[in-house]
Every structure is written in C-alpha cells, then in structure tokens.
N, C-alpha and C positions, 0 to 999 in steps of 0.2 A: 570085635568089641574094642580092641585097642584103638583102631582107627576112629570109631565112633566117640570114644572117650576123648581122644586128642582133638577131634573136631568140636566137641562140646566145650572143651577147655579154651580152644581158640575163639569160639563164638563168645564165650563168657569174657575172655580178655578183651575182645574187640567191642563189647557192648558198651553203650554210653554210660557215663557216670550217673548215679542215681541222684535224686533230689536231696536225699539225706547227706550224701557225700559232699555235695556242693555247699549245703548249708553249714556243714561242719568246717569246711575249708574257709568259708567267709568268717566264721567265728574265730578260727585259729589266727587268721591274718589280721584280725581286728577291724573288719569292715565297719562295724558299728561305730567305733571311735572315729574312723575316717569320715563317715557320714555326718557325725556330730560336728566335726570341724568344718566340713563343707556347709552344713546347715547354719552354723554361727556366722560364717562369712556372708552367706546369701541373705540372712536375716538383717545383718547390719547394713547391707547395701539397700535392701528394700525399705527398711525403716528410715534411712536417711532420705530416700526419694519420696517417701509418703509419711511425713511427720504427723499427719492427722489421724493415722491409725494407732489405736492404743497399743501399748507395749505387750499387754497380756495376750493379744491376738497372735503374736509371732511365736509364743511358747509352744504352741501345738503345730508349728509348721512342719517339723520332722520329729514326731514322737516315736515311741516304740512300734506302734501299729504301722505308721508310714515306713519305718525302716524295714519291717518284715515284708511289706508290699513291694518295696524296691528290690530286696533280695530275691523275692519270688520272680521278678522279671529277669534277674541275672541267671537263674537256674537253667533255662533252656539255652542260653548263650554258652555256658560252660559245657553243657551236655553235647553241644554240636562240635566242640573242639577237643574234648578229653574223654578218654574211655574210663571204665571203672578201675582198671589196674593203674592207669596213670594217675587217677585221682587218689588212689591209695598211696602211691609214691609221693605225691605232693603233701598229703596229710602227714606222712611219716617224716618228711623233711621239715616242714614248718613246725612240727611239734618237737623237733630236736633243738638243742641249744643254739646251733648255728642258724637254724631256720628262724628262731625267735629273735636272734640278733639281726638277721636280715630284715625282719619286720620292723624292728625298732629303729635301726639305723637307715633304712632305705629312704624315708622322706628327707632327712637331712643330707644324705648322700646325693640324692637327685637334685636338691636345691643347689648344693655346692658345685655339682657337675654342670648344671645349667649356667651358673655364673662363670665357671672356668671356660665353658664353650663360648660365651659371649666375649670374654676378654681375649681369647685366642683369635676369634673372628676379627676383632678390631685390629689386633696387632698384625695379623696376616694381611689384612687389607692395606694397612699403612705401609707394610713392607713391599707389597706389589706396586703400590703407587710410587714409592720412592725409586724402585727399579725402573719403572716406565719414565719417570722424570730424568733419571740418569741416562737412559737410552735416547732421550729426546722425543719420545713418542708423546709425552705430555709436557705442558708448560709448567711454569713455577706454581701456578694455582691448581695444578692437577687436572687441567682440561685439555681437550684436543685442540691444538692450534688451527688445524684445518677447518674444524667445525666453526670456530670463532670467526675465522676469516670468511668462511662461506656464508655465514649468517649474520651480516652486520645489523646494526640497529635499523628499525623501519624508517626513521627520519633521515638517517644518513643515506640509506639506499635510495629514497625518493629524491633527496637533494642531488646525489650523484647522477641519477638518471636524468634529472631536469637539466643539470649542467651540461651533460653530454648532448642532450637533445638541443639545447640552446646553441652549443658550439656547432653542431651539424647544421642547424637552421641558418646560422650566421654565414658559414662557408658556402652553403647552397645559395644564400641570398647574394653573396658577392659574385659568385659565378653566374648567377642568373641575371644580374643587372646588365652586363654588356649584351647578353642575348635579348633582354627586354628592349634595350635601346635599338639594337639592330632590327628588332621586330617592329618597333614603332616607326623607324625610318622606312622600312620596306612597305609597311602598311600605308604610310602617308603617301608614298609615291604610287603605290598601286591603287590607292583610293582616289587619287587626283583625276584620272580619266573617268572613274566611275561617277565623280561629282559633276562632270561636264554635261552628261545627259540631263542631270537634274537642273542645269541652268537653261536648257532649251525652252522650258515653258515661258521664258521672257518674251519671245515673239508672240506668244499667245496673249500678251497684254495689248494686242492690236485694238481691242475695244477703245483704246485711247485715240485711234485714228478716226473713227467716226466722229469723235468730239472735234477733231481738227477739221474734218471735212465740212461740217456745217459752218465753221468759222470762215473757211475759204469761200463758201457759197455766199454767205452774207456780205463778205468783203467785195466779191466780184459784182454782185447785184447792186450794191450801194454805190460803188464807184462810178459806173455808167450813169446811174440816176443823178448823182450829184454833178457830174461833168456835163450831162445833157441839159439839165434844167438851167444851171447857172449860165452857160454860154448863150443858150437860147434867149433868155431874158435880156442879157446884156447886148447881144447883137441886134435884137429887135429894137431896143431903145436907141441904139446908135444909128440904125437905118432911118428911123423916123426923124 
C-alpha cells in the first residue's frame, strides 16, 4: 500500500500542468496587459501602412475574445514543459510580493539590459581593433594590409598587367629582330638556287626562233633572185 501510494504521488507530481493552472499563471503574470501593448504597436504599424482602412476597424484586432484564443494556444506549450507541481510553485512565486515585483520590473529591466549589452559589444569591439592595430595586424583604418595589397583596384590591376605584357613584348621583339634578319638572309640565299629553275622556262620562248627562220628564208630567196635578174639583164644588154 505504501509503495502504491508513493507511486501515485510520483505520478501526480510528474503529471502535466492543467489548463486551469496555465490560465491562472497567464493572469498572474499579466499576459493580457502584455498582449494589449503588443496589439497597440501592431495596430499602429498596420494603420500607417494602410491609411485607407478606417480606424474603427483596428479596435477589434485584439479584443478579449482574441486574447483568450491566443492563451488557449499557449496552454499545450506550458503543459509540455511544466508539471502540475512546478506550475503550483510558479503560481506561489508570482503571487508573492517578489514575484509581483519581477513582473512589474522585468520589461524595464530587459530593455536596459539589452541597451547595456549593445554598448558593451561596441566597446569590446573597439578595444579588440585597437589591440590589433597596435600589434600591426591591422592598419590605421582597421583593415588587413595583406588583403588590401592582394586585391588592388580592377583598373590598376588591368593597367599593371598591360604594362608588364607590353614590356615583355618589347623585349621579345628586340631579341627577335636579329633572328628575323638572320632568317631573312638565310632564306634569301637559300631561295636563290630555287629561283634558277624558275628561270629555265626562258629557253621555252623558242617560239621566237620560228619567227626568225622565216625571215632568214625570205632573205636568202630574195637575195639570189635580185642578184640573178639584175646581172642577167645588164650582161645581156652589154653583149648585144
């Protein structure tokens, strides 16, 4: 019997919080007031973005009915993370004067803590940057000198590459000029014998010889004819 009772008490202690416990806690911590503040901020934002909507429309954006519907969605969330005994302990704490002070001062406390965290973050960042500057890891502007040198402006990089390429081309051209001259001389000498066979077709111009042969034939034939006729007539006349 004792073991059964202890087991029953353990099961009761480990049982999830009831819906009534969760709703009581939401009321004690002032969730309704927090939802009202959130609703006011949301309505102001929506109204500024949609001025054509009448102001009366936004009054029912988060009324009591919508607040209860929202808390109804929070009930299973708290039941998954807190047991019934733990919820009783939370209710006891938040109903105490200390718990009420936590509820009242927590929003202002969290806002000031957030501001202090941002200020500390800026101060700590500046301190680390100054230390890196003193070490020489960063330059005066807080940048890595190696990165600045490794990544020049695109125009400067292109101009530098073009200048280097032009210098290389100029040096290569100066060295290539004597080689080109030597090549031209060697090619001219080597090509001279090759051009002689090209001059051989000159004898093929012998068709000019037939033109000369008829001239020789006409001259030989005409010469005897002229010499034969003229002396014959002259000698005949002289004999008579």
